[in-house]
N, C-alpha and C positions, 0 to 999 in steps of 0.2 A: 504492500500500500504505500503512494507517495505521501510524502510529508503533508502536501497542501491538503490533501482530508484529514490529517492529523487536526491539523489547523482549523478548519471547517465544522470537525464534531467539537474541538474545544471550546470553538467561538460560543456554539451552542452553550455547551456547558455554562461559560460565562452568562450567557444570556439567562439561563436557569437561576445562576447563583443571587443574582440581584434582585430575583422576587422575593428573596429574603433579608432583603436590606430592612434595618431597622427591626428587627424581630429576634436575629439568631444571637446579636452579641452578647458575651463576649466571645463564644463560639465565632467562627468565619464563617463568610458565605460560600458554597462550597451547590454545584450544578454536577449532575450526570447523566451522560446517555452511554445505552447499550446498544449496539451496530452490530447487526448480522449481516454478511453479502451487500454492504453500502447501504442497506435499509434500517434506520434507527427504529427497535422493536421496544425500547423501555428509554423512561424518562423521569428524572426526579429531583427534587433541590430540598438542601436542609430549611425547613420553614419556620423552625420556634426553637429556642433554645430549649436544653434538655429533651429533647423529643428525637425522633427519627432523623438518620443524617442521609443526605443526596444517594447515597451509593441502597440504602435501605431501599427508598422511595422509588428509587429506577429498575431494580432488580424486581420488587415485586410489580411493578409497573410490567414490566416483562412476562413475569410469572403467570399472570391473568390472560395475555391472548398467545403468547407464544413460549408455553415453557419446555418444549423441545428444544430451542433455540441457544436458549442461556447459555450451556456448555459450551456452545461453539463460537460465541461471538468476542468480540471485542468492549473493555467498559471505556471509555472515557473520562476520566475525575479531573474537576480543575485544579483540587490541591490535592495532595497523599492522603490515603486511607488512613484511618487510624489504625491501630495497633493496642492500643491500652482499653480497660474498663473505666471511661466515666461515668455519664450520665448513661448513656448505651453503650450495648457490649460493640466491640472490633468491628469495623469495616472491614477489614482484613482477613478476619474470621470466615464472616460473611461470602468473600468471593471466593475463597480457599474451599469451602463448603459446596458453592454451586458451578464449582470447576472451569471458572473461566478463565480461558487459556491466556489471555493477554489482555493487558492495563495501561492506557496513556495519560501518565499526570501533566497537569500544568504546569507544577512547580510542588518540592516540598513543604512540609509543615512545619513553622521554625518552633512551633510548642514543644518543648524539651523533652515532652514524653513521648510525643510521635516522630520527630525531624528523624529522617532517614530509615525509622525502625518499620513503619507499614512496606518501606519498598524493600527492605530488608527479607523483611515475613513472606511476601510474595514470590520473591525470587526463589528463596528457601522451598517454598512449596512446588517449584518447576512452573511458574508465572511469568511469560515475557513482560517486564516491565520497560515502558520507554519512557524517558525524561529530556528534559528540556527545550520542550514544545511550546514556543508561544509562553517562555517562562516569566519575562519582564513585563506581560501583559496579566498574568497571572497573581503573580506579586501583587500588582497595582491593583487589581481587584480587592484584594485583602488589606491595604495599605493600613488600615485602619489595624487590622490583627497584628500587622510584622511589626510596626512600628510599637504598640504595646507590650509587645515579645523581648522584641532585640533594644528598643531606647528604655523601657522600665517604666514608661507615661504613654499617657493618651493622644490619640492622633488631635492634633491642633488645627482646628481650621478658622481663621479670620474674618469676621465679616462684618463691611459696613455701608452705609447707602450715604449719599454725597450729593451736594450739588454742582452744576458744571463749574463752579471754580473754587470747588474743595472743600465746600463747610458741610459740617458734621452734624450741626445741632446750633441752637440760639445763645445767646447769652443768656437768656432770660429764664425766668421757667416755664414760659410756654413752651409747648411740645411742636417741634419743628415738623414736618408732615413730607416727606422728599419722594418715596416711592409710590406707585400707581396700586392699586386695591388688586392687580393681576399680580404684580411683583410680589406683591404682600405674602399673598395664597404660596406662591413658589418657596418663599422663606420659612413658612408651613410646612412645607414640605421637606424640607431640609432638614428642621429640626427632628422629624421621626424619623431620620436618618443617623441621626447621633445617641450618642448614648446621655449626653448634656448639655443644656445648655447654659451659658456665665454673662456676668453683667456685673460692672463696678457697682459699689455704691450710690454714687450721686445720679447716676441712668436710672436706678430699681425705684429712690425716691422723689426724682423729678419727674419720671414718666408715670411710673406705680402702674407698669406691665402685670401683665398674668403670665407672660413667658408660657406658653402653653403651645398648641398645635393643632390649634380646635378647628383652622381652614386646611388641615394635612389628613392624611388615611394612613395612619402608623400610630405605634407606642409613644407615648407621651415622656420627654427627655426630663431626665432630674434637669431642677433649678438650681445654677448656683449663684450667689453674689460673693461680692471678694471686697472686703470692708476691717481697714485695718485697723480701725478703733471700736467695729463691732454695735456701731451708734444703728442699726436700721430697724427702725419702727416694725413689730410684729404683726401690725395694720397691716400690712401692705396686701394687696390681690394675690401678689404670687405665692403667700402663705399661705391662704384661704382655700385653697382647691388645685384638683390637679395632684400631678408629680409629686415627690419628697423635695423638700429644699434642704441648701447647705449654705452657711455663713462663714466664710474662710474670714478670721480675725484674729488680732494678735491680743485680745483681751480676753476672753471667757470659751468653756466649753460649756455646752446647756443643750440638754435634749428635751424636744417637745413632740407631742404630738405626730405634728407631719412635715415638723422641721429640725434642724440642730446648729447649733454654731461650734466651730472648731477652730482650736484657739492653734495656731502657729506664731511662733517664737523665735524660729532661725533667720539669719542675716540675708540667705537667701528664700524669701516667701515665695516666688513663685514656683522654684524648685520644690522645694517643700510640700506645697499645697498641689504639683502634680505628682508626686511621691505619695502623695495620699488617697487623690482619686485613682492612682495603679494600687494601690492594696483594696480599694473599694471595688475592684473591680470595671472603673469607667472605663471604657475605652477609647472613647472618642469626646470631644467638647468645638460645641459650636461660639465662639468668644463674639458677643456680638453690639461688645460698646462697655463705656463711653470710650472716646476717645484717647483719655490716659490709661485704660488697663489695656487699649491694644497696644500703643505704640511702648508698654514696658515690654507684651510679650518679643512686639518686633526688636528692641534694644537687644535682648536677652539670647535672641536667635533662636526661641522655643515656640516655634509654631511650623506646619508643613503646609500650609495650604489658606492662599487667600481670596475670599469674594468681594470682589469691590463692585457697589451697584452707583450709578450715575443718573442721575436725570440731564440730560443731556437738553433741557431747555432751562432749566432751574439757574438760576440767579442770585444769591444771598447778598444782602448788602453788605454783613459783616455776623460773624458769631464764631463758633470753634472750629477750627481747623483741622482737615483729617489727618489720620495716621500717616502718615511716611513710609514705605518699605522698602527694604533694606536688601541685599543679596539676591536677587528674584527675578523670575523668568515667568513673562506673560506664556500661559499656555493657549487661549482662547477666547475669545469675547462672540456673546450674544447680545439680540436688541430684542427688548420686549417691550413692546410701544415705546414708549420714551425712553425707556430704562436699557441703557448699557452695563451690562454684565460682561465683567473680565474676572477670567481664573487665573490665578499665578503660584507658583509653588516656591517656596525654599531651595537655593540653590547649595544649601550646608547643608541639608537634612536628608541623605540617598539611604535606600535599603542596604541594609547590607548583605542582602540575599538573600535566598532560599533555603539554601545550605549550609548559613552561617559562616 
């Protein structure tokens, strides 16, 4: 079989995997297809954390209609099959059980309990394993997962909206509405794809946002507020409903029914906060403001991706200046009505690679 065919089926695995976005963390998104004689006889993806993995759904799907062909087929998986008992049994054992003779994987799993062991177990059982096909695309698909395990911190996405002349907000207590309702809906959908959403105390108090994903489809992110003083009114809307909230501060520890204050006294506050989030198993964070908090992440180099929304027709007479990115590369721009959305990456934060 030509490598171009490998790529076609793996790209289908990537498409399936993305259907699990926002539902499977801290597990990776994984898709699988089973192919017999250039025909897909089974498909599946990891749908919810703690439930059956992609390989299970795929093989079960094939068993319903083509049970006699499963042992004569090639299994394509976007990520190395697991070899350990976690929330579910090892997928490598399932593949061996059904005598699937060949497996093509996009990349190895960086999680220490899996990395290379799934491939080794399959090969020891006499199964042919093909690797390094669309490897970088496979890694990028699970950039949150790889960052979490390799850098021991969440994947950080910076997001802000600005006017044509780079103003992010007003100098008064009045909230500046910059983006369109359509773009706002897109942002709410972005929130469903991340484990947490973060704002600074000034933004939380000034705008009193819900910080939810009411206009999106998917799981609501944990709400995070950063306040050195810890002086965040517990009457704010973000504490009243939806997902739990965390206030990182330098003054107090406090537990409440739906939120808690976590005290951090380390000199390097951001690094210590991200370490705490890593321990809490929060794999990704969408940082939405304000300007000071965003700039602090940029200055520390602690960001992976930035999404900057610019209202191409709005010019503000004055106000808070937008953050300034450094060491970045523009990946793409999209236009949504009058809003231009620019996607950037941090040039200094490269993936170590799927095999460590």
